[in-house]
N, C-alpha and C positions, 0 to 999 in steps of 0.2 A: 170259673167252670168248671163243673167236679165231672172226672175220665174213669169208666170204668179200671179196677184192676183188672191190666192183662197178667197178670203174674207175679204167683205170691213167693217167687225168689229175685223179684226184679224190688227195688227200693222208691218207698213211694216217698216224693218229695212234694214238699209246697211251698210257691215260690214268692216271696213279695218285695213289689218293686212297686214305683208308682209310676214309671218308665211304659209305656207297651214294646218301644223297640229294644227295651229291658230285656223284660220278660222273653220275646222275639228269638232274643238271642240268647240266654240263658239256658231257654227251654231244646233251640236245636241243637244248644254244644253239650246238654246231657240226654238227650236222644240219643246223640252220633256215641253215647257212651254202651251201650244195648242193654248195659243190668241196670236202669232206673228211667221209673217212670216217673213223669210231674204228672199228678194227681189235683194238685191242684195250684191260681193267681191266684194272690188276692194286691189289690192296689190300697189298700190306705191299714192299716190297726184293727178294726171294726170287722174288715171283714177275712182280717186273719184271722180273728181269737174267732171269729165263727167257727170260722171250719174246722180249726184246733177242737172244740167243741165237738163236732158232731161224725170225722174222719178222721181214720186210721194213719197216720203218718208218722218215716221212720226221722226223715230228719225235714226239717224248716229252713233257709237260704230268708235271707230277710235282709233290706236294703237299714241304711240306719238314720235314712230321714225319708218318717215317711208324710203325707198330709198331716194327717190326724195325733199321732204321738210319736215321740221318738223312735227309734230301734232298738235303742237300753229300755222307755218303757216299756214295746214290746216285749219284750224277753221279758223282762220280767213276768209281764201278762202271761205267756206261756209259759214257763218256770213254776207260776202258782198256779197254773188250771195240771198241766201235766209235769213233775217234776221233770223224769225221764225222759222227755222226749229235748233230743240233741237239734241247739239253734246254729247254725254258721253267720254270723255278722257279713257280710257286704258291703262294702264303704268306699266316697270316693276320696274322704280323709281318712288321712297318714294314722300308721299307727299308731304311731308315740299319740298319738290325741285318744284312743277311743279303746283301743287294741286290750290295753294290761283293765279295762274299768269295767269292758266287755266278760273278761275271759272272766273273773270275779264277781261278778252279776250268773254266772254259770252258762257262759258262752260255750260251744263246744269247738271255736276256731273264728276268727276273725282274718279276711280274705279282703286285699283291695279290690275295685273293678276293671283293673286292664288284670285280672288273674288268667291267668292260663288254658286251657282244656282243660289238660291233664292232670292240674293240682287243683282244679276246683269237684275235680272227679275222685281225685286220690281222696281230699279232704271231705267229700259229703261219703266213701266206703269207709272214712277213717271213724266220724262220728256217729253212723250208724252201728256203726261195732262198740260201740261206747268209749272209744278216742276221743282226743282234741288234735286237732291241727294249729301245731303251733309256729311260727316261720322263726328262721334261727337271732329277728331283729327284737323279733315277743320275746323269744327264751333269755338274751341278753340283758332282757328289762328286767326281764322278772328277777331274773338272778341276780342284779346288780341290783336292785333292790329286797330280794331277801338280807344280800351277805352284806348291805351298809345300815339293814333295820331303820332304813329310809322310809323316810315318809311321801314323798319324791315331791314332785312341784306343786304350788299350791295351789292349782285349778284340781286335783289329783288327792288335794283332804276333803273333797268337798262330798257331801249325799248325792247320791243321781239326783233328789230334787231338788236341792241347794245348786247345783249345778245347770239342772235344767232350769231353773232360777235364773242364771247367771249368766246364759248364752242368750236367754230370752230380752237381758238387761244392755245386753253389751250391742244390742242388731237391733236399739231405739225404742223396744216396747215398753211403757209404761207399767204402773206397779198395777193400774185399775184396769188397763188389760188384760195382763198377764191372770190379772187374777182370778177375771174371767175366763180365758184361754183352761187352766188349769182348774175353777169350779172351787176356788175355796175364796175366802175373805180380801181383800184390800193387806187388812189387821197380819192374814198370815203370810202376808208374802212380804212385804213388811220384814216383818222376822225372819225369816231364811235372807234376805239381803243385809239384817244388821249381823247374821249368823257368818256371809259368804265374807265382807267387810272383815272380821273378827278372823277368820281360816285363814282368807290372802292376802289382810296389809294392803287393801284398793280401799282409796274411800272412797268415786267419786265411781259417777256412772261411763265420764269418758275416760280411767284410768279402768276402769274393765273392755270398753272397747277396744281401750289401745292393747290392754295385755290380750286378750281374745282373737283381738288380728294376728299380734308376732307371732300369738302359743295355733295359729290355726287351728282357733274352732269354730269361727266364722269363718264365712266367707265373705 
């Protein structure tokens, strides 16, 4: 539900998370900052992108796991609509899993869900000013990748759609189910699976699942 703008000096924020308790907690944390106005909340990607199209925001703070799209897909959608809008990703997944991928897609930062209020508020302020929030761990990982010209772990070689398909296969979804969910043909999904095998050297669905669990890519 949208709220009235209570002051042009306040930063206008959209919160995106499918857990009401999380939204409430975040709202309370940001309200106490004094210079941040939570203008709207959304519980899925469809509602979030509709809000972005019709309302002005300075920063979007989005969960990585949404019921209809992944946070990374929503990030790409927002950047396609408004390239200059800052998006901070908030996640229960460890930084080494998604942080670099999110930053490469244009995220203004990546924070864990157990982040303290001060860090979240500072990240929002920095993002609104055109900067990025990068933890020491993420910064070191980025520097190491540049220094070694490394392609990273096998899953980091995958495109966003390949990575999405990989995770869905890893949790036991059939190619038909994945095709229906992503609105593409089974043949297209089979093509993604072939490219995943080529890039990761994983051969079977069981190997996909084992690798995903070992690298904390799925729960």
